[in-house]
N, C-alpha and C positions, 0 to 999 in steps of 0.2 A: 201446766196442769197442777203442779205441786203448789204453786202460789195460790191458785184458786182454791185448792183444798185447804190450805192453811188459813186463808181468809174466811172461808165458810165455817171452819171449826172455831175460829175466834169469834165470829158473829154469833154462832150457836151458843157460846158460853154465856152471853149476856141476854139471850132470848129466853123468856120463861117457858117452863114445861107447858105443853099444850099448844105451843106455837113454833116448835122446832122442826116440824115435819118438812117444810120447804128446804131448810139447810141440810137436813139428813138425806132428803131425796137428791139434792144436788151432789152431795158427797157420794151417794150410791151410784149416781150416773157417771161421775168422774172415775170411780173405781171400775165400772163396767168398761168405760173407754180405755182404761189402762189394761184391760184384759183380765181383771180379777173379779170373776163372778161371785166368788165366795164372800169377798168383802162388800161387794155391791149388794148382795142379798142381805147381809147383816144390817147395813145402813137403811135399806128399804123397809126391812122388818121393824127397825127402831122408829122409822117415820110413821108407820101405821100404828105402832104402839103409842106414839106421842099424840097422834090425831087419828082415831079409828076411821078406817075407810078413806084415808087421804088418797084421793083419786089418782093423782100423778104417780105416787109411789106404788099403788096397786097395779096400775097399767104398766109401768116400767118393769115391775116384777113379773107380771104375767107374760108380757110380750118379749122381754129381753132375757131375763135371768132364768125364769122357770123353764123355758124351752131351750136353754143353753145356746142362745144366739150370741155369737161373738162379734163384737164391733169390727167393721171393716178396717178401721184404723189400727186395731190391735192385731189383725191378721197380716198386715203388710210390714215386713221388716224395716222398710224405710220410714214408715210413719208411726210405727208402734212406739209406745212409751218406753223410754230407756231409763231403767231404774238406776239411781245414783249408786256408785260403788262406795261402800263404807270402808 
């Protein structure tokens, strides 16, 4: 997951404004899978700011983040994202 997030962020740096919504939405979804609704919401809001009414970002926000639905993978200790120890 960390690698996908890094790659999405790198791609987003070269994509012009107004076309970043897909990468921001991906980053929001990855954050949601990691169990971080706060960060997921931030990325999804940025996606909608980049492309107003970007449908996938709006749907993910409405169906997952806004109703505080936690990803099944994040609930299970065996499958939950393990943050690297710094």
